[in-house]
C-alpha positions as CSV (number, residue, x, y, z in Angstrom):
1,M,2.2,-1.6,-16.9
2,E,-0.1,0.3,-19.2
3,R,-3.0,0.0,-16.7
4,Q,-0.8,1.3,-13.9
5,A,0.3,4.3,-15.9
6,S,-3.4,5.0,-16.9
7,E,-4.5,4.8,-13.2
8,A,-1.6,7.0,-12.1
9,R,-2.7,9.7,-14.7
10,R,-6.3,9.4,-13.7
11,Y,-5.7,9.7,-9.9
12,K,-3.4,12.7,-10.6
13,A,-6.0,14.4,-12.9
14,Y,-9.1,13.7,-10.7
15,Y,-7.7,13.8,-7.2
16,G,-4.3,15.5,-7.5
17,I,-2.7,12.4,-6.0
18,D,0.6,11.0,-7.1
19,I,0.1,7.3,-6.4
20,D,3.9,6.7,-6.6
21,D,4.5,9.0,-3.7
22,L,4.6,6.5,-0.8
23,S,5.6,9.2,1.8
24,V,1.9,9.9,2.5
25,Y,1.3,6.4,3.9
26,D,1.9,5.3,7.4
27,L,2.6,1.7,6.4
28,V,3.6,0.2,3.1
29,L,3.8,-3.6,2.8
30,A,5.0,-5.7,-0.2
31,T,2.5,-8.5,0.1
32,D,3.3,-10.4,-3.1
33,R,5.2,-13.1,-1.1
34,M,3.1,-13.1,2.0
35,T,0.1,-15.3,3.0
36,P,-3.1,-13.5,4.1
37,E,-2.3,-14.6,7.6
38,E,1.2,-13.0,7.4
39,V,-0.3,-9.8,6.1
40,I,-2.8,-9.6,9.0
41,C,-0.1,-10.4,11.5
42,E,2.3,-7.8,10.1
43,I,-0.4,-5.1,10.2
44,A,-1.3,-6.1,13.8
45,E,2.3,-6.0,15.0
46,R,3.0,-2.6,13.4
47,S,-0.2,-1.0,14.5
48,K,-0.7,-2.0,18.1
49,G,2.5,-3.8,19.0
50,F,0.7,-7.1,19.0
51,K,2.9,-10.2,18.6
52,C,1.7,-13.2,16.5
């Protein structure tokens, strides 16, 4: 948690980016319970309408 806070401060100071603001992203995936194959499939489905 300390490292996350440190990185958040650094990104804000250097780049003016709030890394907690997810509204700037087109796609946000919680991948902590997904296999690499599931991640790839999810991205493919969401980006091009591809079905795995």
